VEXDREN-2710 file (C-alpha; in Angstrom, 1 decimal):
% VEXDREN-2710
k/r/px/py/pz
1/UNK/-23.3/12.4/-1.0
2/UNK/-20.5/13.4/1.4
3/UNK/-21.7/10.9/4.0
4/UNK/-21.8/8.2/1.3
5/UNK/-18.2/8.9/0.2
6/UNK/-17.0/9.0/3.8
7/UNK/-18.7/5.7/4.5
8/UNK/-17.2/4.1/1.4
9/UNK/-13.7/5.3/2.4
10/UNK/-14.1/4.1/5.9
11/UNK/-15.2/0.7/4.6
12/UNK/-12.2/0.5/2.3
13/UNK/-9.9/1.3/5.1
14/UNK/-11.5/-0.9/7.8
15/UNK/-12.3/-3.9/5.6
16/UNK/-8.7/-5.1/5.2
17/UNK/-8.4/-5.3/9.0
18/UNK/-11.1/-8.0/9.1
19/UNK/-9.9/-9.8/6.0
20/UNK/-6.3/-10.1/7.2
21/UNK/-7.2/-10.8/10.8
22/UNK/-5.6/-13.9/12.2
23/UNK/-6.2/-15.9/15.3
24/UNK/-4.1/-14.8/18.3
25/UNK/-1.3/-17.3/18.6
26/UNK/1.6/-15.0/19.6
27/UNK/4.0/-13.3/17.3
28/UNK/5.7/-15.3/14.5
29/UNK/9.4/-15.3/14.0
30/UNK/9.0/-14.8/10.3
31/UNK/6.9/-13.2/7.5
32/UNK/6.2/-14.1/3.9
33/UNK/7.1/-11.1/1.7
34/UNK/4.4/-9.9/-0.7
35/UNK/6.6/-7.5/-2.5
36/UNK/10.3/-7.3/-3.5
37/UNK/12.2/-5.5/-0.7
38/UNK/15.5/-3.8/-1.3
39/UNK/17.2/-2.3/1.8
40/UNK/20.4/-1.2/0.1
41/UNK/23.5/-2.3/2.0
42/UNK/21.4/-4.7/4.1
43/UNK/20.5/-6.7/1.1
44/UNK/17.3/-7.5/-0.8
45/UNK/14.7/-10.2/-1.0
46/UNK/12.4/-11.3/-3.8
47/UNK/8.6/-11.6/-3.6
48/UNK/7.3/-14.8/-1.9
49/UNK/10.5/-15.3/0.0
50/UNK/10.5/-15.6/3.8
51/UNK/12.2/-13.2/6.2
52/UNK/12.9/-15.0/9.4
53/UNK/15.0/-14.8/12.6
54/UNK/16.9/-17.9/11.7
55/UNK/16.9/-20.1/8.6
56/UNK/15.5/-23.2/10.2
57/UNK/12.6/-25.4/9.1
58/UNK/10.8/-24.7/12.3
59/UNK/10.8/-21.0/11.9
60/UNK/10.1/-21.1/8.1
61/UNK/7.3/-23.6/8.8
62/UNK/5.4/-20.9/10.8
63/UNK/5.1/-19.0/7.5
64/UNK/4.2/-22.0/5.4
65/UNK/7.6/-22.5/3.9
66/UNK/10.8/-24.5/4.3
67/UNK/14.4/-23.6/5.0
68/UNK/15.1/-23.1/1.2
69/UNK/12.4/-20.4/1.0
70/UNK/14.2/-18.1/3.6
71/UNK/16.0/-15.2/2.1
72/UNK/19.6/-15.3/3.3
73/UNK/20.0/-11.5/3.7
74/UNK/16.8/-11.2/5.8
75/UNK/17.9/-13.3/8.7
76/UNK/19.2/-12.1/12.1
77/UNK/18.2/-8.8/13.7
78/UNK/17.2/-7.2/10.4
79/UNK/14.4/-9.6/9.5
80/UNK/11.7/-7.4/11.1
81/UNK/12.7/-4.4/9.0
82/UNK/12.1/-6.5/5.8
83/UNK/8.7/-7.4/7.1
84/UNK/7.9/-3.8/8.0
85/UNK/9.0/-2.4/4.7
86/UNK/7.1/-5.2/2.9
87/UNK/3.9/-4.3/4.7
88/UNK/4.3/-0.6/4.0
89/UNK/4.9/-1.2/0.3
90/UNK/2.0/-3.6/0.0
91/UNK/-0.4/-1.2/1.7
92/UNK/0.7/1.9/-0.1
93/UNK/0.5/0.0/-3.5
94/UNK/-3.2/-0.8/-2.8
95/UNK/-3.9/2.8/-1.7
96/UNK/-2.2/4.0/-4.9
97/UNK/-4.3/1.7/-7.1
98/UNK/-7.6/2.6/-5.4
99/UNK/-6.9/6.4/-5.5
100/UNK/-5.8/6.2/-9.1
101/UNK/-9.2/4.7/-10.1
102/UNK/-11.1/7.3/-8.0
103/UNK/-9.0/10.2/-9.5
104/UNK/-9.7/8.9/-13.0
105/UNK/-13.5/8.7/-12.4
106/UNK/-13.5/12.1/-10.8
107/UNK/-11.6/13.6/-13.8
108/UNK/-14.1/12.1/-16.2
109/UNK/-17.0/13.4/-14.2
110/UNK/-15.5/16.8/-13.8
111/UNK/-14.7/17.1/-17.5
112/UNK/-18.3/15.9/-18.3
113/UNK/-19.7/18.7/-16.1
114/UNK/-17.6/21.3/-17.9
115/UNK/-18.4/20.0/-21.4
116/UNK/-22.1/19.8/-20.7
117/UNK/-22.4/23.1/-18.8
118/UNK/-23.8/24.9/-21.9
119/UNK/-22.6/28.2/-20.5
120/UNK/-24.1/27.7/-17.0
121/UNK/-21.5/29.2/-14.6
122/UNK/-22.7/27.1/-11.7
123/UNK/-22.1/23.8/-13.5
124/UNK/-18.8/25.1/-14.9
125/UNK/-17.7/25.9/-11.4
126/UNK/-18.8/22.5/-10.1
127/UNK/-16.7/20.8/-12.9
128/UNK/-13.7/22.9/-12.0
129/UNK/-14.0/22.0/-8.3
130/UNK/-14.2/18.3/-9.1
131/UNK/-11.1/18.6/-11.3
132/UNK/-9.3/20.4/-8.6
133/UNK/-10.2/17.7/-6.1
134/UNK/-9.1/15.1/-8.6
135/UNK/-5.7/16.8/-8.9
136/UNK/-5.3/16.8/-5.1
137/UNK/-6.2/13.1/-5.0
138/UNK/-3.6/12.4/-7.6
139/UNK/-1.0/14.2/-5.5
140/UNK/-2.0/12.1/-2.5
141/UNK/-1.8/8.9/-4.6
142/UNK/1.7/9.8/-5.7
143/UNK/2.7/10.5/-2.1
144/UNK/1.4/7.0/-1.1
145/UNK/3.4/5.4/-3.9
146/UNK/6.7/7.1/-2.9
147/UNK/6.3/6.8/0.9
148/UNK/8.1/3.4/1.1
149/UNK/11.1/4.7/-0.8
150/UNK/11.3/7.7/1.6
151/UNK/11.1/5.3/4.6
152/UNK/13.9/3.1/3.1
153/UNK/16.0/6.1/2.4
154/UNK/16.0/7.2/6.1
155/UNK/16.1/3.7/7.6
156/UNK/18.5/1.8/5.4
157/UNK/21.4/4.2/5.4
END
């Protein structure tokens, strides 16, 4: 069972690397934002906007957009920070969603074990352990959700 769970978690962590793999063509000078990014005094950009070195059609075209799609506050030397924070937010949001589903299923299974233990201390202890692990998973999920805000706090002062 532990090998199965470890294999499933490994698959969930490695699979996106293959899905989002792109052919090697050198680094782009832009990125398309998948989340809304707010860097405080540096400005903010909405979802589906482009953060780029310069607001030209050539650079925006690398990301499948035009000059009008480029977010004005994300040009210049700060554009890479917008891309980095966007990637961190996008990744941690998915981690949060997946862990929340797993925690919910574990809590249901742990509660089911406790309710159906019929006084069996071994089954009761198993249910308690599962609920404890579910609570630890919930804490990890919340840390994943708030990690981008901690990074923005320290980076965008």
